[in-house]
N, C-alpha and C positions, 0 to 999 in steps of 0.2 A: 591382645592375643587374638589372632584370626580364628583359632580353633585348635583342638588337640591334633597334633600330627600334620597340621597344615601351615604353610608359610604364607606370607603376604603375596608372593608371586603366584602361588597356587590359586588363591582366591581371585586375584586379578585375572588370571588366565580363564578361569571358569566363568567369571562375569563377562569377559569379552566374548567367550564362546557362546554364551546365552544370548548376548546382544547380537552377535553375527547371525544366530539362528532365527532371530526375530526380524532381520532385515529382509525387505521385499523390494527387489529392483523395480524401478518404474517401467511400465510397459511401453512398447512402441507399437502403435496401431498401424497396420499396413494401409497404404493409401486407398487400396480397393475396398477395404472395410469401411473407411471413412466415407467414400463416395456412396457405398450402398446404404449406409445409415442415413446419409443426407437425402438420398433419393427416396427412400421409403418414408422418411418423416414428412415429406410433402403430401403424402396420402395416408393419413392416420389409420384408415381401415386396413390398408395393405401392411402398414407397420405392425399393427396388432396381430394380424394373422400370420405374418412371417416369424415374428419373435415368440409368439405363443400359440403354436399350432395345436398343442395338446388341449388347450382351453377353448379356442375358437376353431373347432373342427369343421364346422359347416360354413358355407359361404354366407355372408351377411345378407340380410333383407332390408327392407325399407325402415323398419323399426330401429335396427342397429345404426344405419346410416344417418337417421334423424338424430339419434343421441350423440353420435360421434361429431356430426356437423355442429350441433348445438354447443357441445363442450368446447370444441376447437374455436368456434366463433367467439364464445364468451370469454375464453382465456385470452384470446388475441385482442379483443376490442373492449373488454370489460362489460359491465352490466350484469343482468340477472336473467336466467333462463330456466324453464321447467319443462321436462318432457315426461309424459305419461305413456307407458307402454305395457303390453301384456306381461303378466307374471310368467317367469320361466324363459325369458329371452336373453338372460345374461347381463342385465343392466349393471349389477354390482361389479362384475369383472370388467366391463367397459369403463366404468369410472376409475377403478384401480389402475387399469392400463393407461388411461388418459392422464392420470396424475403422474405416473412415471414418465410418460412422454413429455409432459410439461417441464419436468425437472431436467431431463437430459437435453431438451431443446433450449434450456435456459429461458423459457417463457415464464417460469415461476421459480422462486427460490425456496418457497415453503408451502406447497399445496397440502391441503388437509381434506381427508375423506371422512365424512361423518355419517355412518350408518345408524340404524335405530338402536341396536343393542350390542353387547359385548361379543356376541357370536359373530355378528357381521364385521366388527372391528378385528377380531382374531383372524377372520378369513382374509381381510384386506392386508393386514400385516404379514400373514403367511404368503400371500401372493408376491409382495415386494421382496420379502426375504429370500424366497426361492428364486425369483428372477435375478437378484443380485448375486446370489451365492452358487446357484446350481444350473442356471440356464446357459448352455454352451453357446448358442447362437448369439444371445444378447451379450454375454461377457466378452466374446471375440470382437464384436463391433463397438462395444462401449467399455473397453478395458480401463479407460481412465476413471470410470465410475465404479467398476466392479472388482478391480484386482485385489483390494484388501479383503473384500467379502469372499471372493473365490478362495483365497489363501486360507482364510479362517474356517471355511466350510460350515458356516452358520454358528460358530462359537463366539459368543459375545465377549468372553474373556480374552480369547486369542486375538480377536479383532482389535481390542483395546491396546495391545502391546506391540503391534506391528510398526516397524520403522522403515524409512526409505534408505537409499544409499548413503545419505549424509547423516543418518542416525536420528532423523526427525520423525515424530509420529505422523501418521497419515490423517489422523483425526476422524476416522470412520467409526461409527458406533451402531450397535444393534440394541437400541433401548426399547425392546419390545414391550416390556412391562410398563413403560411410560408412554407408549403409543408413538414412538419416534424411531426413525432410521436416519442417521446422519451420514451423508455421503462424504467421501474423502476430499481433502484439500479445500474444505469450505465451499464445495460446489452446490450445496443445498441440503434441504431436509425434507423428508416425507413424513407427514404426521397423520394421526387419526384420533378421533374421540367418538363419543356416542351421543345420540339425541336424548336418551333417557338417563344419561349419567350427568356429567358436568363438562360440557365442551369448552369451558372458559379456561384461560390461563396458559394456553400453549405458547411456548416461546423457547428460543435456543440461542445461546451465545457461542459463536464459532471460535476456533483456535486463534483466529486473527482478531478477535475482540469485537466482531460485529454482532449486534443484537438482532435476531431474526424473529419476526412474528408472521403468522399465516398471511399469505398474499393471494390465495385462491382457495375457495371452498367448494367441495363437491358433496352434496347431501344425497345420501342413498336411502330412499323410502323413509320419510320423516315420521311415520306413525305405525302402530300396530292396530289390530282389530279393536281392542278395548279403547284405545285413544279415539279412534274414528267414531265411536258411539257416544262419546261424552263431550258435550258442548264446552264444559270447563277445561277438559284436557286438550281439546282442539284449540281453544283460545290460548291456553298456556304454551302450547307448542308453537303457535304462530308468533306469540310474543318472544319466545326463545330464539326463533329464526330472525325476526325483524330487529330485535334489540341486542341480544347477546352475541349470536353467531355473526351477524353482520358487522359487529364492532370488534371482531377479533384482530383485525389488522391494526397497524399503527396509524396515528392521525394523518401521516403524510403518505399513506399507501392506499391507492384505490384497490378494492378487492372484488374481483368477479366472483359470482356465485352461480352454481349450477345445481339443479335438483332433478333427480330421476325418481319417479313415484308411480304408485298404482292407486287408482281411486277405489276406495272401499265402500264409502257411504256418501249419500248426497250431503253436501255441506261440510265434508271432512277437510283435513289439512290440504290434501292434494287438490281438491276442487277450489279451495280458496286461492291457491297460487296459479291455477289454470285459468282463473277468471281474469279477463283483461284489466279489470279495475285494480288488480293487485300490483300492477306495474312490472310484472315479470313477462318476458317473452315466452309464450306458451306454445308447445307442440304436443298434440294428442294423437297417438298412433294406436289403432285397434288391430286385433288379430284378423278379423274379417272387415275389410274396408268397404266392401259392397256385398250385400246379402244375395243369395241365389234368388232368381225370379220365381222358381217353382218350389216353394216350401212344402206344398202338399205332397209332392213326390218324395221329398226327404222324410216326411212322416211315414210314407209307405216303406221307404228304405229302413227306417227305424223298426217298424213292425217286422219286416223280413229278418233283420238282424236279431231281434229278440226271440223270434221263433227259432232261429238257428241256435241261439244260445241255450234255449230250453232243451235242445237235443245235443248240447255239448259239442257243437261242430267247430269250435275254435274261431268263429267269426266268418266262416266260409260263405254262409248265405248272404251276409251283408256285403262281402267283397264281390260276390257274383252279381248281386243286384246293382252294385255301383258300376261295375264294368259294363253291364248291359245298358244302363241308362246314363252313363257318365256325361255325355254331351248335354243332355237336358238338365241333369242335376246341377252342373256347375255353370249353367248359362247365366251370365250377368254377374258371376261371383268374382270377387277380387280379395286376395289375402296379402298381408303385409310382409310375409316371410315364406317364400316358396319352398324352403328346405325344412320347415317345421313339421316333421312327421316321423313317426317311430318305425322301427323295423317291423315289417309285415304289413304296413299301411302303404297304399299306392302313391299318395301324394299329399300335399298340404291342404287341399280342399277337403279330402276325405277326413284327414286328421282333425281339422277345425270343426266340422259338423259332428264328427264322432264325439269330440269333447263337449260340444254344445248339448247333445242329448245325454251324455254320461254325467256331466256336472249339473245339468239343469239350467234353465234360462237365467234364473236370478244370479247364481254364482258365476256363470259364464259372462254375463253382461258386466259384472263388477270386476272379475279377475282378468278377463281377456280383452274386453272391449273398453274398459275405463268409463263405462256409462251405466252405473248401477240403476236397477229398476227402482222406482219409487211406487211401491204397490199401495200406498196410502189411499189413492183414489178408489181402489177396489175394496178398501176397508171402510174408512170413514174420514171425513175432513172436519176437524174440530178447530175452531178459531176462538180468539179471545172475545170477539163480538157475540158469538153464540153463547159463551159462558156468561157474559155480562147480562144478556137478555133474560137469564134465569134469576135475576134479582126480583124479590117479591116485597110485599108491604109489611111482612112480619118484622117487628123491631129486633135489633141486636139483643142477644141474651135471652130471647124468648123462643120456646119450643112450640112447634105446631101442636094443636090439641090431640091429634091422633098418634103422637109419638109414644113408642113403647120401649125404645132403647136409646140411651144417650151415651156417646163414646167420644174419644179423642185420640190424637196421635201427635208426637213431637219429634221433629227431625233435627239432627245435630250436625253442624259443621262450623268452620271458623266464621262464616258470615253471620251466624247467630242461631238461636233456637226458634224454628218456625213450627207453630202448632195450629191445629184445626180441631174444632169441636163440632160434632154432627149429631143430629137427632134423626131417628128412623122409625117408621111405623112398621106394622107387621108384614107389609108387602115390600119392605126394604126401600121405601121411598125416602130419600134423604134430604136433609136441610142443614145448611151451614149456620150454626147458632153464633159462632164467633171464630175469628182466627187472628193471629198476631205473631210478632217477632220480638225476641228478647236477646240483646238490648234493642230498643226501637231504632237507635241510631248508632252507627259504628259496628265494630266486629266483636265477637265474643272474646277473642284473645288476639294479641298482637302477632304479626308475622314473625316467624323464627323464635317464638317464645319458648322457654325451657319446658320440658315435658311436665314437670310438676305444676308450673303455672297454668299450663293448658288444662290439665286434669282438674285443678281447683276451680278454674273458670267454668268448666262444664258443670261441675257439682253445684256451684253457687247458682248458675243459671237455671238448672233444673229445679232447684229448691225455690227460686224466685217465681218460676212459672207455676209450679204446683201450689205454692202458697197463695198466689194471686187467684188461681182458679178455685181453690178451696174457700176463699173469702168472698168470691163473687156470688151474688144472688141471681140465680136463673129462674125464670118464670115458665113453668110447664108441669105436665103431669108426672114426669119421672126425674130422678136425680142422675147425675153423672155416675155411670157404673164402672167403666173401664177406660183407663188412660194408658196408651202404649207409648213407649220411648224407644227410639231407634238405637240398637246396640252396635251398629256397624262402625261407629267411631268411638274409640276408647271404651271397649266392651267392659273392662273391669270397673270403670267408674260408674257406668250405667247400672251394672249388676249390684254394686255396693249401694247406690242410691235407692234402687227399687227395694232391696232387701230391708233397708231401714226406714222406708217411707211409711208414714202413718197419716192417712188422709181419709176423708169420708168416701172416697172412691178407690178402686183397686188400681195400683200402678204396676205395670208389667213390662219387662224388656221385650223387644220384638226385633225380628230380622227378616228381611225379604230375600228370597232365592229365585233365580230365573227358573223357568218351567223345567228345563232339562236337569236342574240341580235340586229341584224340590222333591222330597220323598219323605215318607213317614218311617222313622226308625222305631220298631216295636219295643226294643229294649230300653228306649229313652222316653217313650210316649207316656204322657200323663192324661188319663181319662180317654175319651174317644175323640177322633178327629172331627173337625168342623169342615165347612166347605172350603177347600183349598187352603186350610190353615190348621194348625194343631199346636198344643203345648208340649214342650219337652222339658225334661229335667237336666240340669248340668251334669257333667261327668263326675264331679265330686259330690253331687247330690245336695249342694248347698242352696240351690234356688231353681226357679222355673223361668222359662222364656217362651215366647210364641214365635213360631216359624210360619211363613206364608208364601204362597206362589205370587210373587210380585207382578209377573206378566199378566196373570189372570185378573188380579184385582186392580191393576192400573187401567187395563182396558175397560173393566166394569165401571170404574169411577168416571172415566172419560165419556163412555157411551151414555151415561145417565144424563148428560147435558144435551144429547141428541133427541131425547124425548120432549114432548110438549111440556111447557111449564106446568108444574104440579101434577103431571101424569104419573100413574103408578110406576114405580121403579126408577123415576127420575130424580133430579137433585136441584135444589134451589138455594139461593144465597140471601142472607138477611138484608133488610132494607138499608138503603143509603140515600142521602139527599140527592146526590149525583151518582147514578149507577157506575159511572166511570171511575169512581173512587176504588172500585174493585179491579181496576185495570191490571195492576201488578199481580194480584192474586190470579186473575184469569190468564195472564201471559205465562205464568209459571205452570199452570195446569196444562197448557197447550205446548209447553216447551219440549215435551217428549212426544214424538210422532210415531205411530205404528206404521212401519214401512212394509211389513210382510207378516203373514200368519198362515201356517200350513200344518198339515197333519203328518205324523210319522208313525212308525211302528211303536215308538215309545210314548206317543201322545202328541198333543198340540205343541207347536213351537211359535214363538213371537220374535220378531225382529224390530227393534226400535232405533230411531235416530234422534239425536238432540239438535235442536236449532242452534247454530253457532252464536255465541255471545249471550245466551240466555241462561237463566237459573230455573230450577224446577223443585226448589225446597218445599213450597206450598203444595205442589203436585204430590210430592211424597207424603206430606202430612195429611192431605185429603185422602189419598189411597189408604193410608194407615187407619183412618177413622172408619172406612168401610170394612177393613179387616177386623177391627175391634168389634163392629156390629155382628160380623159373622161369628166371632168368638163368643158373642153373647147369645147365639142361637138362631140368628137370621140367616137367610140364604138369598143369593141374587135372584132366585126364582120367585121369591116372596113367601116361600113356605118355610116355617120354622124347622130347625134341625132337632129332632127328638133324641134325647139321650136316655138310655135305660137307667132306671133307678138302681143304685148299687144295693145288692142284697147279699149278706154274708152267707156263703154256702159251705165254708170249711167246718168240719166237725171238730168240736173241742177235744183236746187230748186230756185224758184222765190218768193221773199217775197213781198207781196203787202201791201203798207202802206195806 
């Protein structure tokens, strides 16, 4: 029975009507449109600006032409190319547009754009979806690619059901959630993934039974600010590009790769690929290609501009000064994009120098010039040789006679538990009594180990370290008083271990905070704060932990090696038959470099960079031992922190019956 009140003929007619409504006649593209798209495709810059005038509103500059030329050359000839350009020049849109051009020109069947995060991927997918579904200029000239998408108006379900005149599906798909857009008639696929997600596994089987894998990769900014500051994350990202992403194509398909990036830190991912040794063809374009000859006059302009701003003149004083002295101000100056300036600004020269003073030299050099300052020379230069020279004749496990405080710290990660024990005198002159790693060889837990196995490994490792320290006989005037354990990794395990620990020394969880994130919460504070550290109680009140300003104490620990050996406030290392046995320890102390330090309205700020390919676990353990000394009452100035003795002041309540 077809249904109540319905005959078989009724059902058939309705089915045929629905099928007829789904039919989409194949388009005929006028010869003039074909000639136009062929003509424009020969010059990708013109192609982009013609079909996407709402995105590329301004004429292109050198930076855009360099990126376009690099992508076009790489797609045609293969190989690998990286371009570093100023932030805000539209690099992402250029890559999205060039990926689309590669498909419609049949230079690639499956180009893949890989931005850093999901936000960038969503933007790329949105660009392609709007181009195929709603761009009138593009759909007229490329109707063979666009007609199912135009008909479905962005609906993935409707796109799936469209048929041609012969009743066959077009095969077009809007698989946005999967990071794919499948073009009709097996013409190709445009795909996307993210650097911080899982870019592996992209593939597609066409309606004709062809198995497609990526044959062209466009990487859009392979790092964020956090990654650029971590040597481990930098190396992990480089491995991801070199091993995983470069192997996305099939074994019989050469895959060109293109990267557009912004240099954020010295030695970051971008700088790695911009280095000729990387094997990538590198192009670096700055906003200011040649600086003005008279920077002193620009300083005068800045003073005139600020004076006007104090009077709330809307920038009129700065504009007047610029117009009066323009020829001398821009003498010798060259910018890479003549149209990069905002409404109300006279030209790109003014805009560039305005941003230079507004952003500050450090930020401008990184974000706009691709040449971040390395201010370490103006701070201090610490090398492993300097650290090793602080090896003294005091045997291991022996404290200097002047020691008044004996502390330690343990750092946790998969590489192992790295710990350092330090003795300090009243002037906070430090000495490394011992340091080590558990396990001595191998890692604390296997890669991809289940969560429970990882937590158990950490707990066993902490017990092994503390048991060994408790059983060790140290020679000196004081006993180990405080041993800190980093709670940044598996916080609950560390808290559990410290709460049940019973040793001759106090075991306390600790966590470092960057200067801008370090503050004392009075409602959680236990006792009085120490120097750039304090003890807090947990939210549930079940335990205590120590919080410290990691920037301040890392610099303090490093600077101690810049003093003369055994000088007050300095730091020394226990004896070794060959001082270079401390090489690994010294390298890890120097792995974090202070690149900038400056004052703000909210206090001092530190900027650090990590030397690529290095570890700094011993550096963290050493820093933590200094923090523990501060928590025992010492200060970096050598003066003890006095704490008022607690005196009960509350009056007893008497209940009268």
